[in-house]
C-alpha positions in Angstrom: -9.8 13.9 -4.0 -6.2 15.2 -4.0 -5.1 11.8 -2.8 -5.2 11.0 -6.5 -2.0 13.0 -6.9 -0.2 10.6 -4.5 -1.1 7.6 -6.6 -0.1 9.4 -9.8 3.4 10.0 -8.3 3.6 6.5 -7.0 2.6 4.9 -10.3 5.2 7.0 -12.2 8.1 6.8 -9.7 7.7 3.2 -8.5 7.0 2.1 -12.1 10.4 3.6 -13.0 12.1 1.8 -10.1 10.4 -1.5 -11.1 11.7 -1.2 -14.6 15.2 -0.4 -13.4 15.3 -3.3 -11.0 13.8 -5.7 -13.6 16.5 -4.7 -16.1 19.2 -5.2 -13.4 17.9 -8.6 -12.5 17.0 -10.2 -15.9 18.9 -8.1 -18.5 22.2 -7.7 -16.6 22.0 -3.9 -16.7 23.4 -1.7 -13.9 21.3 0.8 -12.1 21.9 4.5 -12.9 25.1 5.9 -11.2 23.1 8.4 -9.1 21.0 5.6 -7.8 24.0 3.5 -6.9 25.6 6.4 -5.1 22.4 7.1 -3.2 22.1 3.5 -2.1 25.8 3.3 -1.2 25.2 6.2 1.2 21.9 4.9 2.7 21.5 1.3 1.6 22.8 -2.1 2.6 26.1 -2.7 0.9 26.9 -6.0 2.5 27.2 -9.2 0.5 24.7 -11.9 1.1 24.6 -15.6 0.5 21.1 -15.3 -0.7 21.3 -12.2 -2.9 19.2 -13.7 -5.7 16.2 -14.3 -3.5 16.6 -10.9 -1.8 16.7 -9.3 -5.2 13.7 -11.3 -6.4 11.7 -10.5 -3.2 12.4 -6.8 -3.6 11.2 -7.0 -7.3 8.0 -8.7 -6.2 7.3 -6.1 -3.5 7.9 -3.3 -6.0 5.5 -4.9 -8.4 2.9 -5.3 -5.6 3.4 -1.7 -4.6 3.0 -0.5 -8.2 -0.1 -2.6 -8.7 -1.6 -1.3 -5.4 -0.9 2.3 -6.5 -2.4 1.7 -9.9 -5.5 0.2 -8.5 -6.0 3.0 -6.0 -5.5 5.6 -8.7 -8.1 3.8 -10.9 -10.5 3.8 -7.9 -9.9 7.5 -7.2 -10.7 8.3 -10.8 -13.5 5.9 -11.6 -15.0 4.6 -8.3 -14.8 6.9 -5.3 -17.1 9.8 -4.7 -15.3 12.4 -2.6 -16.8 15.0 -0.3 -15.9 18.6 -0.3 -13.3 18.0 2.5 -9.9 19.6 2.3 -6.4 18.3 3.0 -3.7 20.2 5.0 -0.8 21.4 2.9 1.7 19.6 5.2 -0.2 16.3 4.9 -0.3 16.9 1.1 3.5 17.4 0.8 4.1 14.5 3.1 1.9 12.2 1.0 3.8 13.1 -2.2 7.1 12.3 -0.6 5.9 9.2 1.1 5.4 7.1 -2.0 8.7 8.2 -3.4 10.6 7.2 -0.2 8.5 4.0 0.0 9.6 2.6 -3.3 13.2 3.7 -2.7 13.1 1.9 0.6 12.3 -1.4 -1.2 15.2 -0.9 -3.5 17.5 -0.2 -0.6 16.9 -3.8 0.5 18.9 -5.2 -2.5 22.6 -6.0 -1.7 25.2 -4.0 -3.5 26.5 -6.9 -5.6 23.1 -7.4 -7.2 22.4 -3.7 -7.6 25.5 -3.6 -9.8 23.9 -6.1 -12.2 25.6 -9.3 -11.3 23.7 -12.5 -12.0 22.0 -14.3 -9.2 19.6 -17.2 -8.9 15.9 -16.9 -8.4 13.9 -19.2 -6.2 10.2 -18.9 -5.5 9.8 -19.5 -1.7 6.8 -20.2 0.5 6.8 -16.7 1.9 6.4 -15.3 -1.7 3.3 -17.4 -2.2 1.8 -16.5 1.2 2.5 -12.8 0.8 0.9 -12.7 -2.7 -2.2 -14.6 -1.5 -2.6 -12.2 1.5 -2.1 -9.3 -0.9 -4.8 -10.4 -3.3 -7.2 -11.2 -0.5 -6.8 -7.8 1.2 -6.9 -5.9 -2.1 -10.2 -7.6 -3.1 -11.8 -6.7 0.2 -10.5 -3.2 0.1 -11.9 -2.7 -3.4 -15.3 -4.1 -2.4 -15.4 -1.8 0.7 -14.6 1.3 -1.4 -17.3 0.4 -3.9 -19.8 0.1 -1.0 -18.8 3.5 0.2 -19.1 5.0 -3.3 -22.5 3.5 -3.8 -23.9 5.2 -0.7 -23.6 8.4 -2.7 -24.9 7.1 -6.0 -28.3 6.1 -7.4 -29.0 2.7 -8.8 -28.1 4.0 -12.2 -24.6 5.1 -10.9 -25.3 8.8 -10.9 -23.9 10.8 -7.9 -27.0 12.0 -5.9 -25.4 13.3 -2.7 -22.2 13.8 -0.8 -23.5 13.1 2.7 -22.4 10.3 5.0 -24.5 7.2 5.5 -24.0 3.9 7.4 -22.2 1.4 5.2 -23.2 -2.3 5.3 -21.8 -5.4 3.7 -18.4 -7.2 3.4 -16.0 -6.3 6.3 -18.2 -3.3 7.3 -20.3 -5.8 9.3 -17.3 -6.1 11.7 -15.5 -2.7 11.6 -16.2 0.9 10.7 -13.1 1.2 8.5 -12.4 -2.1 6.8 -10.6 -0.3 3.9 -8.0 0.9 6.4 -7.6 -2.5 7.9 -7.1 -3.9 4.4 -4.5 -1.3 3.8 -2.6 -2.6 6.8 -2.9 -6.2 5.6 -1.5 -5.1 2.2 1.6 -3.8 3.8 1.9 -6.9 6.0 1.7 -9.0 2.8 4.7 -7.1 1.5 6.6 -7.7 4.7 5.9 -11.4 4.3 7.0 -11.3 0.6 10.3 -9.8 1.7 10.9 -12.8 3.9 9.3 -11.9 7.3 12.7 -10.8 8.7 13.1 -7.4 7.1 13.2 -5.0 10.0 13.0 -1.9 7.8 9.8 -2.9 6.2 8.2 -3.9 9.6 8.9 -0.3 10.7 6.9 0.8 7.6 4.1 -1.6 8.7 4.2 -0.1 12.2 3.8 3.4 10.8 0.9 2.3 8.6 -0.7 0.6 11.7 -0.7 3.7 13.8 -1.6 6.0 10.9 -4.6 3.9 9.8 -5.7 3.2 13.4 -5.8 6.9 14.2 -7.8 7.6 11.1 -10.1 4.7 11.8 -10.8 5.8 15.4 -11.7 9.3 14.3 -14.0 7.9 11.6 -15.6 5.5 14.1 -16.3 8.2 16.6 -17.8 10.3 13.8 -20.2 7.5 12.9 -21.2 7.0 16.5 -21.8 10.7 17.1 -23.7 11.2 13.8 -25.9 8.1 13.9 -27.7 7.0 17.1 -28.6 3.7 15.5 -25.0 2.9 14.5 -24.2 -0.8 15.2 -22.7 -1.2 18.6 -20.9 -4.4 17.9 -18.6 -2.9 15.3 -15.0 -2.2 16.1 -13.1 0.8 14.7 -10.2 -0.9 12.9 -9.4 -4.6 13.6 -12.3 -7.1 13.7 -13.1 -8.3 17.3 -10.0 -6.5 18.7 -10.0 -2.7 18.3 
């Protein structure tokens, strides 16, 4: 349940970055000096022939990241039913820093001339449309799967009746043990598409999410198989029909 703290931090921090980037793009404002200095030290200062699109793509991804964090926060507070499990202090500290670095990484993708508030053109491209469609599709399925998990611990009236584990059925659970983890991966892939498919930095983020979620899915899958002798044998752990 302390994962809720991660999404609170993400909503606040990435919401702040989103506002700053929006003002820089559409209101001609410059980013705060400390942010400019930070990005000069670690960001990409090269000029680009397509700065307007890169700026707009980063703005879209920040918006998607903020919406994802806001939805997950709402689900943690209103939908999910957590067990009495605990989180390691190292994992907790890492999680708090992760969402701060994540949003900042998106902002680093904006060239220096745009970060300083110079005007640039905006063009909605095919990869923006595809990225947003994949994002919506994956987010809807993730929410449905989280509702299914929560309902396993609730009565028909919505009251929590137990904290035990049961076999989930429905939606992507028919193919994999952890479809919400697979949906999380797809959400990050959708952001990579929105950035234009060629952003190496964000694909490294996707790679981290892939291994992180795959490991969690395998552990969960093995738990289900050990606990329930009648667990469906055709289900994969993480990616339908593959893994």
